[in-house]
N, C-alpha and C positions, 0 to 999 in steps of 0.2 A: 484542484480536486482530482484524485487519481481516477483514471478511466481504464477499465479492464476491456470491455467491449461495449460499443455504443451504437445507437441509432437515433433518428430524429423524427419528431412529429409535432404538429401544431395544434393549438387548442381550437377545436371546431365542434364537431357533432358529439353530443353527450351520449349518443347511443352506443359508442364504442367502449365505454368504460363501465365495468361492473363493480359495484361496491356492496359489501355486506355490513350490516349494523350501522348504516349511515343513510339518512333519508335524502340529503341534498343530491341533486344531480350535478355531476362534474363533467366538464367538457374533456374530450379525448384529443388525440393528435391526428392530423391528416397524414395521408401517405407521403406527400411531398416533404413534410417536415420530418417524418421518420427517415426518409431517404437521405436527408442531409447528413445525419450521423452514420447511417448504415453504409453509404457510399464512402464516406471518409474512412471508416474502419476497414472496409474492403480494400481500399487502395493502399492503406498502410501495410496490410498483409501481402498484397500483390507486390509491393516494393521489396519485401523481404523474400517472398517465395515464388514470384512470377504468377502469371495467370493460371498456372497449373494448380494453384491452391484450391480452386473450385472443384477439382477432381479428387481431392483428398478426403478420406474418411478419418474423422477425428478419433484418435486412440482413446479408449475408455468410454467414449460416447456411443460408438457404433452408429454414427450419423455422419452424413456428408458435411463438409465444412460450411457450406452455404446455410444449412439448417441450424447448425450450432451457432454460427455468427448471428443469424437472425434472432434466435431465441435469446441470446445474451444481450443483444441490443434492446430487444423488447423488454427484458427484465430490468435492464438499466433505466430505461425510460419510465417504467412503472415505479421504480424507486424514486426517480426525480419527481414524478407526479405526486407521490405520497409525501415526499419531503416538502413540496410546495403547499400541500394541504395543511400539513403540520405547521409550516411557517406562518400561514394565515392565522391559524388558531393561536400561535404564540405572538402574534403581532409583529412578525418579521416581514417587512415589505421592501419593495424596491423604490428608492427615492427618485424624484424627477431628475436629479443630477446623475444618479447612477444609470437611469434609463437613457440619458443622453450619451453616456459613455458606451453603453451597450449598442445604441444605434450606430455610433461611429465604427465600432468593431464589426457590426453587421454589414455596414456599407463596404468596409475593407474586405471582408470575406466575399461578399456578393460581387464586388468589382473584379475579383480574381477568377471568377467562374468563366470557363470557356463556353462557346455556343453549344458544344456537345454536352458539357456539364449541365447547363440550364435546361436543355431539351430532355435529358435523361432523368435528372433529379426533379425538375418541374416545380421548383420552389420560387417564391417571391422573396423580396427583402424582408417583408413582414414575417414570413415563415422563419427566416433566419433569426430575426430579433426575438421571436417567441421562444425558440429553443434556447438561445443564449440567456434570455431573461429568466427562464425557469431554472436553468443550471445555476445561474448567479444567485437566485433566491435560495436554492437548496444549499449552496455553499455558505451563504450568509447565515442560514439557520444553523448549520454545523458549527460555524465559528461561534455563534451565540451560545450554543449548548456546551461547547468545550472550553470557552475562555475562562469561565468561573472554576473549571476543574484544574486549571494549571496549578501545579504545585512546585515549590522550589525544591527540586531534587538536587541535593548537594553533590559536589564532585566526589566526596567521600563515599556516598551511597552508590554512585555510578562507577566508582573507581575500578580500573582494569590494570592488573599488573602482570608481569611475566617472571616466571621462576624456572630454574633448572633443578632437577631432582635426581637423587640416587636412592634406589629402592633395593632392599635386601630382606630376606626372611631370616637372616642370621644376626642376632644381636652382637655377638663377638666381632663379626665381620664389620658390622655397622660402626662399632666403637673404633676399630682399627682404621676404617676409611675416614671417619670424622677427624681422627688425629692427623692423618695425612693432609686432609683438606685445610686444616688450620695452619699448616706450615706456610710461612711467607713464600710467595712466588708460585705456589701450587696452582694448577689450572683445574678449576672445578669441572669444566666441560670435558676435559680429558679424563678426569677421574670417573665422571659419570658414564662416559662411553665404555670405560674399561670395567667398571665394577657393578653397574646397575643391573638388576634383574628385570627391568621393565623396558619395553620398546619405546616408551615415551620419556624423553629426557627434558624437553622444554614444554612448559605448560602455560597457557594464558588463563588467568583466574579472574573471575568477577565476584563481587560481593554477593554472598548468598548462593553461589553456584554449587558448592559442595559442603559447606558448613564444617562443623567439628574442629578438632584441634589443628588439623592440617591448615585449614583456611585461616583460623585465628592466628596461627604462628606466621604464616606467609605474609599476611597484611600487617603484622607487627614489625617486620624486618625493614630496615632501610636498604636502599639500593646498594648492592655489593655485600651485604651481610649474609652470613651462613648460619643456619639454625643449629640447635642441638638435635639430638635424635628424637624423632616423633614416632610413636607407635600407634598404628591404626590397623585394626582387623588382622592382627598377626604379622604385619609387615612393618619394617623400620625404614623411615624416610629421613634423608638429610636434604634440605632445600636451600638454595641460594637465590636471593632476589636479584634478578638481572635487569629489571626495569620496574622501578617503584611507582611509575605513573605513566601509563601509555596514553598520551594525550588524545591521539586520534581515536583509539578504541574506546576511551572513556567518553568522548564526545558522542560517538555513535551509540553507545549504551545509554547515555543520558537521553538522547533523542528517542530511542526505542522505548524507554520507560515512560517518557512524557506522552508518546503516542499511545501507549497502552492505557494510560490514565484517561486520555481524551476519548479513546474508543469506548472505554467502560462508561464514561459519563454520557456519551452520545447514545450508546446502546440502551441504557436504562430508560431513556425517554422514547427513542425510536422504536425499539422492539415492542414495547407496550402499546404504542399507538398503532403499529402495523397489525398487531393481533386484533385490535378493535376495528380497524379500517383496512381490511385486505383489498388491494387494488389489482385488477386484471384487465388488460385491454382485450376487447372482443371484436375490434374492427376486422372485417373479412380480408382486407388487403394483406394482413400479416401471413395468411396461409397461401397467398397467391403471388408473392414476390419472387421474381426471377432475377437473381443477381448477375447472371450472364449478360443481361441487357445493359448492365452498368459498366461493362468492360471498356466502353468508349469514354469513360470519365477519367480524370487524372487528379482531381482535387483531393488533398489529404491534410489540409492545414486548419481545419475547423477548431480543433482543440488546442493546437499550437497557438493560434491567434488569441484564443480565450486565456490561456495560461500567461501569455506575454502581456496582455492588456487588462484583464479583468480578475484574474485569480487572486485570492486573498493571500 
């Protein structure tokens, strides 16, 4: 599960969570549980930017880094809580076997905490397990909501090719260039650099990216083929297919299309539920956190251990 900015909290007092349009009382997270994730993310940024990151004002936010990080972690955890609520309604629960695995990873994380980490985070192993279990349940729900949306996107639909082009606004010139390009041994790239009126000689094309006759012609060419003259918007094009199937780019595009389908399927359920059940944490500790006190910690592998051992 991709993590942008995160924090941690444990299921404890229900007074911290405000819900609208929902009568059930839902338990919130404790400060020590929130600190698990918050400290982890702080230390990741410290590794990249040193302790001076706490003195930075975030561009575009006009807020100190500490405040922005805390807000983002809080928002992340609110989303996790909402996903767990939705998971319960959808019948997506954590099995006893999965809970055993979560317990093992919790012990692995907890055993790696230094005395300073334990003192400043203040968490128990049960706190760690609570946060891991909530994230796992949220991940499991996302998998359930998206697995049925998987569609077989063909390589043809995701196909990415590469072409070279010669562009001119003069039809007679285009006819003369085409004749030269058809001569055995002619170098299309050299012709393009000499005669084209466009700065762009090489183009990567995806299905549906530009449409029209240009795209239709480009995808009809075999690798090495040169097209006839194509007229588009008053310009004349001659194109050569230099790579009829960019395998790596096609795989990346296929993954992107599948991700878009998954996101749409998930959002259709999640967004509607979020509108009916807005979640906001109201615990006072969120306003009183001082991350400078966490500079004595070093732990930053909370999500790394999750991804290695529990991620779907």
